[in-house]
C-alpha positions as CSV (number, residue, x, y, z in Angstrom):
1,M,-26.6,71.5,19.9
2,S,-28.0,73.8,17.2
3,K,-26.0,76.7,18.6
4,A,-22.7,75.0,19.4
5,H,-22.6,72.8,16.2
6,N,-24.7,74.8,13.8
7,G,-27.2,72.0,13.6
8,D,-24.5,69.5,12.5
9,W,-25.5,66.2,14.2
10,A,-22.4,64.4,12.9
11,S,-19.9,66.7,14.6
12,Y,-22.0,66.8,17.8
13,L,-22.1,63.0,17.9
14,A,-18.4,62.8,17.2
15,M,-17.8,65.1,20.1
16,L,-19.9,63.0,22.4
17,Q,-18.1,59.8,21.4
18,Q,-14.7,61.5,22.0
19,N,-15.7,62.7,25.5
20,V,-17.1,59.3,26.5
21,S,-14.0,57.5,25.2
22,R,-11.8,59.8,27.2
23,L,-13.8,59.4,30.3
24,Q,-13.9,55.6,29.9
25,A,-10.1,55.5,29.7
26,I,-9.8,57.4,33.0
27,Q,-12.5,55.1,34.5
28,M,-10.5,52.0,33.5
29,K,-7.6,53.3,35.6
30,G,-9.8,53.6,38.6
31,D,-9.2,57.4,38.8
32,G,-11.5,60.4,39.3
33,T,-11.4,63.5,37.2
34,M,-12.7,67.0,36.9
35,I,-15.4,67.9,34.3
36,N,-17.3,71.1,33.4
37,V,-21.1,71.0,34.1
38,R,-23.1,74.0,33.1
39,G,-20.0,76.3,33.3
40,S,-18.9,75.0,36.7
41,S,-16.0,72.7,37.5
42,V,-17.1,69.5,39.2
43,D,-14.6,67.1,40.8
44,L,-15.8,63.5,40.3
45,S,-14.7,60.7,42.5
46,P,-14.0,57.3,40.8
47,S,-17.6,56.0,41.8
48,E,-19.2,59.3,40.5
49,L,-17.2,59.0,37.3
50,I,-18.6,55.5,36.7
51,R,-22.2,56.9,37.1
52,F,-21.3,59.8,34.8
53,V,-20.0,57.6,32.0
54,Y,-23.2,55.5,32.2
55,L,-25.3,58.6,32.0
56,S,-23.2,59.9,29.0
57,R,-23.7,56.7,27.2
58,Q,-27.4,57.0,27.8
59,W,-27.4,60.5,26.4
60,M,-25.5,59.3,23.3
61,T,-28.3,56.8,22.6
62,I,-30.9,59.5,22.9
63,A,-28.9,61.9,20.7
64,L,-28.6,59.3,18.0
65,C,-32.3,58.8,18.1
66,L,-32.9,62.5,17.9
67,S,-30.5,62.9,15.0
68,G,-32.3,60.0,13.2
69,E,-35.7,61.7,13.7
70,Q,-34.4,65.0,12.2
71,T,-33.0,63.1,9.2
72,M,-36.2,61.2,8.6
73,A,-38.1,64.6,8.7
74,S,-36.1,65.6,5.5
75,V,-36.8,62.3,3.7
76,P,-39.9,62.0,1.3
77,A,-43.0,60.3,2.8
78,L,-43.4,56.5,2.2
79,N,-46.4,57.1,-0.1
80,D,-44.1,59.3,-2.3
81,L,-41.4,56.7,-2.3
82,A,-43.9,53.9,-3.3
83,S,-44.7,55.8,-6.5
84,D,-41.1,56.3,-7.5
85,P,-40.1,53.8,-10.3
86,A,-36.5,53.8,-8.9
87,L,-37.8,52.0,-5.9
88,D,-38.5,48.8,-7.9
89,E,-35.0,48.9,-9.4
90,F,-33.5,49.2,-6.0
91,A,-35.5,46.3,-4.6
92,T,-34.5,44.1,-7.5
93,A,-30.9,45.0,-7.2
94,A,-31.0,44.3,-3.5
95,G,-32.7,40.9,-4.1
96,G,-36.0,41.9,-2.5
97,G,-38.3,42.4,-5.4
98,D,-41.5,41.6,-3.5
99,G,-43.0,45.0,-4.1
100,I,-43.5,45.6,-0.3
101,V,-42.2,48.6,1.5
102,H,-40.9,47.3,4.8
103,Q,-41.2,49.9,7.7
104,F,-38.9,49.3,10.7
105,E,-40.0,50.7,14.0
106,V,-37.6,52.9,15.9
107,P,-37.9,54.4,19.4
108,D,-39.9,57.6,19.6
109,A,-37.4,60.3,20.2
110,R,-40.0,62.6,21.7
111,T,-41.0,60.0,24.2
112,L,-37.4,59.4,25.1
113,K,-36.8,63.0,25.6
114,E,-39.8,63.4,28.0
115,T,-38.8,60.3,30.1
116,A,-35.1,59.3,30.0
117,L,-33.8,62.7,29.1
118,G,-35.7,64.3,32.0
119,S,-34.2,62.0,34.6
120,L,-30.8,62.2,32.9
121,D,-30.8,66.0,33.2
122,S,-31.6,65.8,37.0
123,E,-28.9,63.1,37.5
124,V,-26.2,65.3,35.7
125,A,-27.4,68.3,37.7
126,S,-27.0,66.4,40.9
127,L,-23.3,66.0,40.2
128,S,-22.8,69.7,40.6
129,I,-24.2,69.7,44.2
130,N,-21.7,70.6,46.8
131,R,-22.2,67.6,49.0
132,V,-21.4,67.5,52.7
133,S,-18.2,65.8,53.6
134,V,-17.1,65.9,57.3
135,D,-14.9,64.0,59.7
136,V,-16.3,63.7,63.2
137,S,-14.3,62.7,66.3
138,T,-15.5,62.5,70.0
139,R,-13.9,62.5,73.5
140,C,-15.1,62.7,77.0
141,V,-13.7,65.3,79.4
142,A,-14.8,65.2,83.1
143,G,-18.2,63.7,82.1
144,D,-18.8,66.2,79.3
145,T,-18.9,65.0,75.6
146,I,-17.1,67.0,73.0
147,F,-17.8,66.5,69.2
148,T,-15.0,67.8,66.9
149,V,-16.2,68.2,63.3
150,K,-13.9,69.0,60.4
151,N,-15.1,70.0,57.0
152,T,-13.2,67.8,54.5
153,G,-15.1,69.1,51.5
154,A,-15.6,72.4,49.7
155,K,-17.0,75.6,51.2
156,W,-20.7,75.3,52.1
157,P,-22.8,77.5,49.9
158,K,-25.5,77.9,52.6
159,T,-25.9,77.0,56.3
160,G,-25.9,73.5,57.6
161,T,-27.5,72.5,60.8
162,F,-25.4,70.6,63.4
163,A,-28.0,68.6,65.4
164,I,-27.1,66.7,68.5
165,Y,-29.4,63.9,69.6
166,R,-29.8,62.0,72.9
167,I,-30.0,58.3,72.0
168,D,-32.2,55.8,73.9
169,G,-32.3,52.5,72.1
170,P,-34.2,52.9,68.8
171,N,-35.4,56.3,69.9
172,R,-33.6,59.7,69.5
173,Q,-34.4,63.2,70.8
174,M,-32.8,66.3,69.6
175,I,-31.3,68.3,72.4
176,C,-29.6,71.1,70.6
177,G,-28.7,72.5,67.2
178,R,-26.7,75.2,65.5
179,R,-26.6,76.6,62.0
180,L,-23.2,77.3,60.4
181,I,-21.4,77.8,57.2
182,L,-18.0,75.9,57.1
183,E,-15.0,76.9,55.1
184,P,-12.7,74.1,53.6
185,G,-10.8,72.5,56.4
186,E,-12.7,74.4,59.1
187,V,-13.1,72.7,62.5
188,R,-15.9,73.2,64.9
189,K,-16.4,71.8,68.4
190,F,-19.6,71.1,70.3
191,K,-19.7,70.4,74.0
192,I,-22.6,68.6,75.7
193,S,-22.6,68.6,79.5
194,E,-23.0,65.4,81.6
195,R,-26.5,66.5,82.8
196,Q,-27.7,66.8,79.2
197,N,-26.5,63.2,78.5
198,L,-29.2,61.4,80.4
199,T,-28.9,58.1,78.5
200,G,-25.1,58.1,78.2
201,E,-25.3,57.9,74.4
202,L,-25.2,60.8,72.0
203,G,-25.2,61.3,68.2
204,I,-24.5,64.2,65.8
205,S,-26.0,64.8,62.4
206,V,-25.2,67.4,59.7
207,E,-28.3,68.5,57.8
208,P,-27.5,70.9,54.8
209,S,-30.1,73.4,53.7
210,W,-29.0,73.5,50.0
211,Y,-30.0,69.9,49.1
212,K,-31.9,66.9,50.6
213,R,-29.4,64.7,52.3
214,P,-30.6,61.3,53.7
215,F,-30.6,61.4,57.5
216,K,-27.7,59.7,59.2
217,M,-25.6,60.0,62.3
218,D,-22.3,61.4,61.3
219,G,-20.8,60.6,64.7
220,G,-21.7,59.1,68.0
221,A,-20.4,58.8,71.6
222,S,-21.3,56.3,74.3
223,Y,-20.3,56.8,77.9
224,K,-22.3,54.5,80.2
């Protein structure tokens, strides 16, 4: 903020409000959009935009608190104010006149920065992750199972492991795997012979190496 806005909190907060208002207008239409995160363009789906607007509003609350803390740092201490004769005149004019300086507690900006801002930063960072998006189809040819996997997302930055499992009720056993990098729209096929399919049920899972993806079967085939 100090570099981009020369320490001017007013212009920085106005910019935040403008961005949030624009994103909320897009959100109300049920659309996604493209934003810039740390110099990289990120395409947000409608559901991701909802989360980003929520995070942006959280950051605005923190920024307001931080700006208030900086403002308070430039104001004379309460003890100095109490000795100022003008204080009595102000209290009388305001209808107070009880001679008591009322101190209102505000959130501790440093505490907010260490807690909420830390999680906020990781949440925003997660939006720039190139997440796996694949379409999986299966077919059986002469007893063999063929998995066809198409990358419906962006190019993978690192390898992903295609793991094929033999399914036996609640149990699974990995029978083969292959590491690949897929281009946008690229299609790969994986063939499992009948003799490898001892239970008649198979599953395939894509495990990226560049982020932690919750385990799930991206496709399955059952031929019993």
